[in-house]
BAMI-828255 format. One line per field, with one value per residue (C-alpha): residue in three letters; chain; y, z, x. Coordinates in pm, 1 decimal. Example, Ala and Ser with C-alpha at 12.3 -4.5 7.8 and 13.67 -1.06 7.14 Angstrom:
2
resn	ALA|SER
chain	A|A
Y	-450.0|-106.0
Z	780.0|714.0
X	1230.0|1367.0
END
This chain:
322
resn	MET|GLN|ALA|VAL|ARG|LEU|VAL|ALA|TYR|GLY|ASP|ALA|VAL|ASP|GLY|VAL|GLU|VAL|HIS|THR|LEU|PRO|GLU|PRO|ALA|PRO|PRO|GLY|PRO|GLY|GLU|VAL|LEU|VAL|GLN|VAL|ARG|TYR|ALA|PRO|ILE|ASN|PHE|ASN|ASP|LEU|MET|VAL|ILE|TRP|GLY|VAL|TYR|ASN|TRP|LYS|PRO|GLN|PRO|PRO|GLU|ILE|LEU|GLY|ASN|GLU|GLY|ALA|GLY|VAL|VAL|LEU|GLU|VAL|GLY|GLU|GLY|VAL|THR|GLY|LEU|ALA|PRO|GLY|THR|PRO|VAL|VAL|LEU|PRO|PHE|MET|ALA|ARG|THR|TRP|ARG|GLU|ARG|LEU|VAL|LEU|GLU|ALA|ASP|GLN|LEU|VAL|ALA|LEU|PRO|HIS|ASP|ALA|ASP|MET|GLN|GLN|ALA|ALA|MET|ALA|THR|ILE|ASN|ALA|VAL|THR|ALA|ALA|MET|LEU|LEU|ASP|ASP|TYR|VAL|ASP|LEU|ALA|PRO|GLY|ASP|ALA|VAL|VAL|PHE|ASN|ALA|ALA|THR|SER|GLY|LEU|ALA|HIS|TRP|LEU|ALA|GLY|LEU|ALA|ARG|GLN|ARG|GLY|LEU|HIS|ALA|ILE|GLY|LEU|VAL|ARG|LYS|GLN|GLY|ASP|VAL|GLY|ARG|ILE|ARG|GLN|ALA|GLY|CYS|GLU|ILE|VAL|LEU|VAL|ASP|GLU|ASP|GLY|VAL|ALA|GLU|SER|ALA|GLU|LEU|GLN|GLY|LEU|ASN|VAL|ARG|LEU|ALA|LEU|ASP|GLY|VAL|GLY|GLY|ALA|SER|ALA|ARG|ARG|LEU|ALA|GLU|VAL|LEU|GLY|VAL|GLY|GLY|LYS|LEU|VAL|ALA|TYR|GLY|ALA|ALA|SER|HIS|ALA|PRO|MET|GLU|VAL|SER|ALA|GLN|HIS|LEU|ILE|PHE|LYS|ARG|LEU|THR|VAL|HIS|GLY|PHE|PHE|GLU|GLY|TYR|PRO|GLU|ASN|ALA|GLU|ARG|VAL|PRO|THR|MET|LEU|ALA|GLY|LEU|ALA|ASP|LEU|LEU|ARG|PRO|GLY|GLY|ILE|ARG|GLN|PRO|ILE|ALA|ALA|ILE|TYR|SER|ALA|ALA|GLU|ALA|LYS|ALA|ALA|VAL|ALA|HIS|ALA|VAL|ASP|GLY|GLY|LYS|VAL|LEU|LEU|ALA|PHE|GLY|ALA|ALA|ASP
chain	A|A|A|A|A|A|A|A|A|A|A|A|A|A|A|A|A|A|A|A|A|A|A|A|A|A|A|A|A|A|A|A|A|A|A|A|A|A|A|A|A|A|A|A|A|A|A|A|A|A|A|A|A|A|A|A|A|A|A|A|A|A|A|A|A|A|A|A|A|A|A|A|A|A|A|A|A|A|A|A|A|A|A|A|A|A|A|A|A|A|A|A|A|A|A|A|A|A|A|A|A|A|A|A|A|A|A|A|A|A|A|A|A|A|A|A|A|A|A|A|A|A|A|A|A|A|A|A|A|A|A|A|A|A|A|A|A|A|A|A|A|A|A|A|A|A|A|A|A|A|A|A|A|A|A|A|A|A|A|A|A|A|A|A|A|A|A|A|A|A|A|A|A|A|A|A|A|A|A|A|A|A|A|A|A|A|A|A|A|A|A|A|A|A|A|A|A|A|A|A|A|A|A|A|A|A|A|A|A|A|A|A|A|A|A|A|A|A|A|A|A|A|A|A|A|A|A|A|A|A|A|A|A|A|A|A|A|A|A|A|A|A|A|A|A|A|A|A|A|A|A|A|A|A|A|A|A|A|A|A|A|A|A|A|A|A|A|A|A|A|A|A|A|A|A|A|A|A|A|A|A|A|A|A|A|A|A|A|A|A|A|A|A|A|A|A|A|A|A|A|A|A|A|A|A|A|A|A|A|A|A|A|A|A|A|A|A|A|A|A|A|A
Y	1272.3|1353.4|1384.9|1489.8|1739.5|1921.4|2291.5|2442.5|2333.4|2350.9|2234.5|1892.0|1950.9|2296.1|2172.4|1935.5|1992.0|1776.7|1889.6|1780.5|1701.6|1585.0|1213.7|1053.8|984.7|629.1|393.7|381.8|84.9|-98.7|106.2|31.0|246.9|165.6|252.5|321.6|147.3|235.1|450.4|494.7|815.6|725.6|913.9|990.8|1150.2|1375.4|1458.1|1583.4|1816.0|1937.6|2020.0|1803.6|1529.3|1538.7|1540.2|1886.5|1907.5|2237.9|2268.7|2175.0|1815.2|1479.1|1281.5|914.9|664.3|340.1|191.4|-82.9|-79.3|-263.9|-258.9|-77.4|-83.1|-212.4|-64.6|-234.6|-509.4|-558.0|-919.4|-1075.8|-801.0|-759.8|-546.1|-653.4|-766.8|-641.3|-484.3|-320.4|23.5|119.9|281.8|663.1|655.0|953.9|740.8|988.6|1002.4|800.4|683.2|687.9|543.9|342.3|127.9|-230.4|-366.0|-144.6|-323.2|-638.2|-854.9|-994.6|-1304.3|-1218.4|-1293.2|-1059.0|-810.2|-478.4|-272.1|-476.2|-472.2|-92.1|-94.2|-368.9|-171.8|-8.5|-214.7|-567.4|-514.0|-326.2|-607.1|-869.4|-670.0|-608.5|-979.8|-1082.6|-835.2|-806.2|-1142.5|-1495.5|-1592.1|-1959.3|-2124.1|-2084.5|-1747.2|-1440.4|-1089.9|-796.1|-478.1|-174.4|5.9|-335.8|-187.8|-60.7|-215.9|-289.8|-477.8|-693.7|-798.4|-857.9|-1083.9|-1268.0|-1329.6|-1433.9|-1687.7|-1831.5|-1867.4|-2033.4|-1728.4|-1598.0|-1249.7|-1011.6|-695.1|-393.7|-168.8|158.8|63.8|-238.5|-225.8|-310.6|-631.9|-866.0|-716.4|-753.4|-1106.7|-1190.6|-1039.5|-1298.1|-1162.6|-1441.7|-1231.8|-879.9|-666.7|-306.1|-92.6|16.3|-2.5|-352.9|-525.4|-723.2|-902.8|-1040.5|-1410.4|-1461.2|-1361.8|-1593.1|-1854.5|-1685.5|-1618.3|-1259.8|-1181.6|-890.5|-575.6|-338.1|20.7|248.1|476.4|586.1|747.0|529.3|258.6|191.5|140.6|-112.7|-302.9|-312.7|-450.6|-733.7|-824.2|-1109.3|-1095.0|-1013.3|-893.7|-624.9|-318.6|-171.3|170.5|211.4|507.5|760.3|816.1|976.1|1226.5|1156.7|1037.3|666.9|597.0|316.6|249.2|220.0|-71.7|-264.4|-188.1|-290.6|-583.2|-725.8|-653.9|-507.4|-329.7|-56.3|-7.2|227.8|115.9|313.9|143.6|433.1|369.3|272.3|-73.1|-136.9|33.0|-179.4|-494.2|-386.7|-544.2|-882.0|-886.8|-782.3|-1065.0|-1307.0|-1173.2|-1159.9|-1485.2|-1339.1|-1079.7|-1353.5|-1472.0|-1601.5|-1400.3|-1127.9|-831.0|-474.7|-282.2|-12.5|273.0|420.5|451.6|784.6|881.3|1112.9|1392.6|1355.5|1400.1|1675.0|1467.6|1167.9|1363.0|1497.5|1141.2|1025.4|1309.2|1197.3|840.3|515.2|382.0|567.8|475.9|690.7|503.0|567.2|403.2|106.4|-22.8|-389.7
Z	2353.2|2073.7|1710.6|1395.5|1200.5|870.8|952.2|611.9|250.0|61.9|210.8|369.6|674.8|751.4|687.5|986.3|1360.8|1669.4|1875.6|2212.1|2178.3|2419.5|2469.3|2259.4|2427.1|2553.0|2281.0|2229.7|2117.9|1836.1|1877.6|1986.9|2139.7|1976.7|2075.5|1753.2|1748.8|1406.5|1116.2|795.8|609.1|258.8|-62.4|-81.9|264.7|132.1|-170.3|64.5|238.4|-95.9|-195.9|-508.8|-383.5|-452.3|-77.7|65.1|429.1|612.7|844.6|1116.5|1030.5|1136.4|845.9|797.5|556.3|734.9|1053.0|1312.7|1681.5|1982.2|2121.6|2456.3|2523.2|2351.8|2353.4|2415.1|2171.2|2028.3|1969.3|1827.1|1968.1|2320.8|2500.0|2375.8|2029.9|1759.0|1466.2|1130.0|1113.7|835.4|513.0|550.8|927.1|994.6|1195.0|1292.6|1655.9|1971.6|2015.1|1824.1|1838.8|1540.7|1440.9|1537.2|1197.3|1031.0|1207.2|1099.6|1387.0|1356.5|1493.3|1821.2|1670.5|1374.9|1301.6|1391.9|1184.1|876.2|960.4|967.3|598.4|481.9|409.4|95.8|-41.3|48.9|-56.6|-372.7|-472.6|-420.4|-615.7|-902.7|-930.2|-892.9|-1091.2|-1446.4|-1564.9|-1463.3|-1392.6|-1374.7|-1226.9|-1474.2|-1604.7|-1554.2|-1423.2|-1476.7|-1270.0|-1240.5|-919.3|-789.0|-486.3|-344.3|-59.9|-293.5|-524.7|-233.2|-189.1|-562.6|-566.8|-251.4|-365.6|-711.5|-554.3|-345.5|-653.0|-870.9|-1093.8|-1237.4|-1095.6|-1310.8|-1132.6|-1303.7|-1103.2|-1186.6|-1085.9|-1144.2|-777.7|-676.8|-879.9|-630.2|-330.1|-482.0|-599.5|-245.4|-116.9|-317.3|-667.5|-914.5|-1206.8|-1157.9|-1449.5|-1495.7|-1635.8|-1957.9|-2331.5|-2464.8|-2144.8|-2338.0|-2520.0|-2199.1|-2215.2|-1877.9|-2029.1|-2327.5|-2319.8|-2042.9|-2086.6|-1955.8|-1926.2|-1679.9|-1643.5|-1348.0|-1385.9|-1092.5|-1282.2|-1617.7|-1891.6|-2087.3|-1822.2|-1921.0|-2278.8|-2169.5|-1972.9|-2286.7|-2481.0|-2228.5|-2237.1|-2455.0|-2706.9|-2540.1|-2221.7|-1991.2|-1868.1|-1543.6|-1413.9|-1036.0|-997.2|-1184.3|-986.3|-1283.6|-1334.8|-1707.1|-1938.8|-2018.7|-2347.2|-2496.1|-2866.8|-3087.2|-3253.7|-2925.7|-2882.6|-3240.2|-3317.0|-2966.9|-2873.8|-2540.7|-2320.8|-2067.8|-1736.1|-1438.6|-1073.7|-756.3|-421.4|-308.6|-566.0|-368.8|-525.2|-413.4|-74.4|38.8|-29.8|178.5|515.3|359.6|161.5|463.4|666.5|393.2|400.9|780.7|811.8|583.0|853.1|1092.0|1125.2|793.4|589.8|330.9|444.6|316.2|375.0|644.2|623.1|970.9|1264.2|1442.2|1748.7|1701.8|1861.9|1575.0|1308.8|1117.6|1089.9|989.5|712.4|588.8|569.6|381.9|131.2|65.0|5.7|190.5|399.3|730.0|1022.6|1307.0|1638.7|1905.4|2247.1|2353.5|2105.4|1998.3
X	-360.6|-115.9|-221.3|-37.0|-244.1|-234.9|-209.3|-124.8|-99.4|229.6|558.2|506.6|727.3|590.5|238.2|215.0|223.3|184.3|-114.4|-250.4|-619.9|-890.3|-928.5|-1203.9|-1536.4|-1600.4|-1722.3|-2096.9|-2307.7|-2133.4|-1816.3|-1459.8|-1186.3|-851.0|-495.8|-305.9|31.0|173.4|59.2|260.1|330.5|218.5|278.8|-92.1|-69.3|205.4|-8.3|-280.5|-33.5|99.2|-257.0|-254.1|-487.6|-860.1|-938.6|-866.4|-979.2|-995.2|-690.6|-631.9|-714.8|-572.2|-427.7|-337.2|-488.4|-401.9|-262.6|-282.4|-365.2|-499.7|-852.8|-874.0|-1248.0|-1561.3|-1909.2|-2239.0|-2327.8|-1978.3|-1882.6|-1567.4|-1343.6|-1211.9|-953.8|-611.8|-725.1|-484.8|-667.9|-610.6|-771.0|-1013.6|-900.9|-881.8|-951.7|-718.7|-482.1|-209.2|-324.8|-288.3|-646.5|-973.1|-1324.5|-1445.7|-1740.0|-1656.1|-1757.0|-1494.1|-1208.2|-1025.1|-904.4|-551.7|-379.1|-209.0|132.7|80.6|358.9|194.5|434.6|352.6|-17.9|-9.9|86.8|-150.1|-466.7|-327.0|-38.2|-148.7|-508.7|-412.9|-175.7|-445.8|-704.2|-463.7|-389.2|-754.4|-959.0|-827.3|-698.2|-793.3|-433.8|-341.3|-30.0|253.3|132.2|351.9|288.8|525.6|538.4|761.9|866.9|972.4|1150.9|820.0|625.1|336.6|571.3|689.0|325.6|284.6|589.9|485.5|127.7|248.2|481.9|198.0|-21.2|239.6|284.3|609.3|680.9|884.3|993.3|1149.5|1384.0|1554.6|1908.7|2128.3|2225.1|1868.0|1848.0|2010.2|1835.0|1488.2|1561.6|1667.1|1341.4|1148.9|1084.9|1164.9|1290.8|1431.1|1546.5|1651.1|1368.6|1538.0|1481.7|1527.6|1414.9|1152.7|1433.9|1584.8|1660.6|1489.0|1154.4|1160.4|885.8|685.6|314.9|300.7|-69.1|-76.7|135.1|101.2|219.9|293.1|530.8|387.4|595.5|837.6|818.8|456.8|571.7|830.1|564.0|348.5|643.8|683.3|311.9|194.8|-87.0|-418.0|-248.4|-379.7|-190.7|-325.3|-218.0|-241.3|-1.6|209.7|527.9|703.2|416.7|459.2|179.7|183.8|364.0|156.6|200.1|-106.5|70.9|61.4|-307.0|-387.4|-158.5|-103.3|-465.9|-364.3|-614.8|-537.6|-718.4|-695.7|-717.4|-794.9|-856.8|-1073.8|-1347.2|-1662.4|-1679.1|-1319.3|-1331.5|-1624.2|-1419.4|-1118.5|-1217.2|-1296.7|-974.6|-769.4|-918.7|-812.8|-456.0|-417.8|-222.2|45.5|116.3|229.4|592.3|721.7|470.4|515.9|723.5|744.3|1067.4|1060.1|1307.6|1252.5|1013.9|958.3|759.2|463.7|666.7|916.6|648.2|827.2|1145.5|935.1|762.4|1096.8|1229.6|918.7|956.9|1315.2|1195.3|1141.0|854.3|829.7|605.0|476.9|472.7|211.4|181.3|392.9|649.3|674.3
END
């Protein structure tokens, strides 16, 4: 079978190769053989190749933090799964390969009409969005949440979940040209992430209780300016690589608190399957959709990685296409 493996740290394109590996052994008791259908190339996958992530496997090693596939064979004692069942693969299952054997209780079964491309991206962005909205503030209908990087796949989930819960979603984008597109994608209020954004007329009268920062730097400061008294600012990423600029005045006089989020913490990782199961219906027709820039075959892995480095969500396709 084909697998995409890390062969050297440094340049992302040079650091991966497509290798032919032996087929996995048949599933044992409690195990399932899965055909991978799609696996995304995430920014954290690229960080592994660059050597800046905290996980540094010894090359050659298969990468891939999430994906979706179809059950091919079940081992003794497995119930609730059968050949043909679509599933979401576990977090950090090293999914850049055609087939793999997994513990049955690690898999989340999907409706048969689920969008497999969207399901492949759900383990990180969908679950992270739900945890961010659930864990820090007891949000009530009519409250508002603000987030930067509103063009991202995670932000599409934030906006979609906020809409379902009766929350006002405020998305900040880098360019004026993105405003209309992100509004059309379902984010209620979209503003350019620039100084003075907190004074926008569209924000007046809103009770902004939660701010979600995936950028850092000056953007974090602008989120803090939008937050109301007693609000919470949660950092889940740092795309700018710049320290968060949070004013002591906001901490003192607005009584803001700042938190850090990482899905990989043990207390979060153990919740992923349950949360995915609760989000599965949103992967069906009419549900929440993340943008996809391109889909490449496994044989095109180097081109796929190059595209991901340049920006946009890229998927690797294995097996039969939808």
